[in-house]
C-alpha positions in Angstrom: 6.1 14.9 -18.3 6.1 18.4 -19.3 9.3 20.6 -19.4 8.1 22.4 -16.3 7.1 19.5 -14.1 9.2 18.8 -11.1 10.7 15.3 -10.9 9.6 13.0 -8.2 12.1 13.0 -5.4 13.0 9.5 -4.2 14.8 8.2 -1.1 16.0 4.6 -1.3 16.2 2.6 2.1 17.9 -0.9 2.0 20.6 -2.5 4.0 22.3 -4.0 0.9 24.6 -1.5 -0.9 24.2 -3.3 -4.3 20.4 -3.1 -4.0 20.6 0.6 -3.2 23.0 1.3 -6.0 20.9 -0.9 -8.4 17.7 0.9 -7.7 19.4 4.4 -8.0 20.9 3.4 -11.4 17.3 2.2 -12.6 15.8 5.5 -11.7 18.7 7.8 -12.8 18.1 7.8 -16.5 14.5 9.0 -16.1 14.1 12.8 -15.9 10.9 12.1 -14.0 12.8 11.0 -11.0 15.6 12.5 -8.7 17.2 10.1 -6.2 18.0 12.5 -3.3 19.5 10.1 -0.9 20.1 6.4 0.3 19.7 4.9 3.7 21.3 1.6 5.1 18.5 1.0 7.8 15.1 2.3 8.9 16.5 4.9 11.5 18.6 6.4 8.9 15.7 6.5 6.4 13.5 8.4 9.0 16.3 10.9 9.7 17.1 11.5 6.0 13.5 11.8 5.2 13.0 14.4 7.8 15.8 16.4 6.4 15.4 15.9 2.5 11.6 15.7 2.4 11.4 13.2 -0.5 8.1 12.6 -2.3 8.6 8.8 -2.1 10.7 6.5 0.1 11.3 3.1 -1.5 11.5 1.1 1.8 13.0 -2.4 2.2 11.0 -4.3 4.9 13.7 -6.2 6.6 16.5 -3.8 7.8 18.7 -3.5 10.9 18.4 -0.9 13.7 14.8 0.0 12.6 13.0 -2.3 10.3 10.9 -1.2 7.4 7.6 -1.5 9.1 8.6 0.5 12.2 10.2 3.0 9.9 7.0 3.4 7.8 4.9 3.9 10.9 7.1 6.7 12.1 7.1 8.4 8.6 3.3 8.1 8.4 3.0 10.1 11.7 5.7 12.5 11.2 5.8 13.1 7.5 2.2 12.3 6.1 3.1 13.8 2.8 5.9 11.4 2.2 4.6 8.3 0.5 6.2 4.9 1.3 6.5 2.0 -1.3 7.5 -1.1 0.5 9.8 -3.7 -1.2 10.4 -7.3 0.0 12.2 -10.3 -1.5 9.1 -12.4 -1.0 5.5 -11.5 -2.3 4.0 -13.6 0.4 5.3 -12.1 3.5 3.7 -11.2 6.8 5.8 -8.0 7.0 4.1 -6.6 3.8 0.7 -6.6 5.6 2.4 -5.0 8.5 3.7 -2.2 6.2 0.3 -1.7 4.9 -1.1 -1.3 8.3 1.7 1.0 9.2 0.9 3.4 6.4 2.7 2.3 3.2 1.0 3.2 0.0 2.0 0.0 -1.8 4.1 -3.0 -2.1 6.5 -4.5 -4.8 8.5 -7.7 -4.7 12.2 -7.1 -5.3 12.1 -9.1 -8.6 9.8 -6.5 -10.1 10.8 -5.1 -13.4 12.4 -1.7 -13.8 9.1 -0.5 -15.5 7.0 -1.8 -12.7 9.0 0.0 -10.2 8.9 3.4 -12.0 5.1 3.0 -12.4 4.7 2.1 -8.8 6.6 5.2 -7.5 4.5 7.3 -9.8 1.3 5.7 -8.6 2.1 6.1 -5.0 3.2 9.6 -5.5 -0.5 10.5 -6.4 -1.6 9.0 -3.2 -3.1 5.8 -4.8 -2.4 2.2 -3.5 -0.3 0.3 -5.9 -0.7 -3.3 -4.8 -2.7 -5.2 -7.4 -6.0 -6.4 -5.8 -5.5 -10.0 -6.5 -1.9 -10.0 -5.2 -3.2 -8.0 -2.1 -6.1 -10.5 -1.5 -3.6 -13.5 -1.8 -1.2 -12.0 0.6 -3.7 -10.9 3.2 -5.6 -14.1 3.1 -2.4 -15.9 4.1 -1.3 -13.6 6.9 -4.1 -11.6 8.4 -5.8 -13.4 11.3 -9.6 -12.7 11.8 -10.5 -11.7 15.4 -11.8 -14.7 17.3 -15.5 -14.9 17.5 -16.2 -12.5 14.7 -18.4 -14.5 12.0 -17.0 -14.3 8.4 -20.4 -13.4 7.0 -20.7 -9.9 8.6 -18.4 -7.0 9.4 -17.1 -6.7 13.0 -17.8 -4.0 15.6 -17.3 -0.5 14.4 -18.5 -1.1 10.9 -22.2 -0.7 11.5 -22.4 2.8 9.9 -21.9 1.2 6.3 -25.1 0.7 4.3 -26.0 -2.7 3.1 -24.9 -1.7 -0.4 -21.6 -0.3 0.9 -21.1 -3.6 2.8 -21.5 -5.6 -0.5 -19.1 -3.1 -2.4 -16.6 -3.7 0.5 -16.9 -7.4 0.3 -16.4 -7.4 -3.5 -13.4 -5.1 -3.3 -11.9 -7.4 -0.6 -12.1 -10.4 -2.9 -10.0 -8.7 -5.5 -12.6 -7.1 -7.9 -11.6 -3.7 -9.4 -14.2 -0.9 -9.7 -15.2 -2.1 -13.3 -15.8 -5.6 -12.0 -17.9 -4.3 -8.9 -19.9 -2.2 -11.3 -20.8 -5.2 -13.5 -21.5 -7.5 -10.5 -23.9 -5.1 -8.8 -25.3 -3.5 -12.0 -24.1 -0.1 -10.8 -22.5 2.7 -12.8 -18.8 3.2 -12.3 -19.3 6.5 -10.7 -21.8 5.2 -8.2 -19.3 2.5 -7.3 -16.6 5.2 -6.9 -18.9 7.2 -4.6 -19.5 4.1 -2.5 -15.9 3.4 -2.2 -15.2 6.9 -1.1 -17.9 6.6 1.7 -16.5 3.2 2.7 -12.9 4.8 3.1 -14.5 7.6 5.2 -16.5 5.6 7.4 -13.8 2.9 8.0 -11.1 5.7 8.5 -8.9 4.1 6.0 -6.8 5.9 3.5 -6.9 3.6 0.4 -8.1 0.4 -1.2 -5.1 -1.5 0.5 -6.1 -0.7 4.0 -9.8 -1.4 3.2 -8.8 -4.8 2.2 -6.8 -5.3 5.4 -9.9 -4.1 7.3 -12.2 -6.4 5.5 -10.1 -9.5 6.6 -9.5 -8.3 10.1 -13.1 -7.6 10.6 -14.3 -10.9 9.4 -16.2 -9.7 6.5 -14.0 -11.8 4.3 -12.5 -15.1 5.7 -8.9 -15.7 5.0 -8.6 -18.3 2.0 -12.2 -18.3 1.4 -12.9 -15.3 -0.7 -15.9 -14.2 1.5 
């Protein structure tokens, strides 16, 4: 970080005071962050975010009044420039998939290290998804339900604008491969893979890799638990 760079402003939302304080204390020594507020429930988080305009909201999934998923959905609609990093006690949690659908830019389990938390906040601040592909795949394969009648070997309705090559890239992305792995598997250059992924995001109307993987499972392109 340069001396002129502005710190990333962070709002922490969790119904447990000790967790809020602990997260604040983790971030406080790093000059790259500024904790601008704390919220005890989702409704308060939305209200504070509207007033404080933080760069990132660290959002617990399970909270009273308004849960983290509903709060994330509201923030995505009302403050699209505010990135949400969802937290949960369990890394295999259906609410995490709900948060990604609602617009969260990433997910971390609460037992993550302070270093992982700081790195995740920095990542979502840039607009990138922070969920590790294999963790995301494992999580979604447990909780996302494929629409009935959609064969797992082909994308569902609404995805017919993808080229055959884009479908293959999408399939490999959904099974947990990163860009380098996809490049090797298909014999394509990394820049070509990146171009395909950009086109896939545009055609599927998804924001990032996390939402593209959710869409792959929901469409039936990849079967839950089967890897494709």
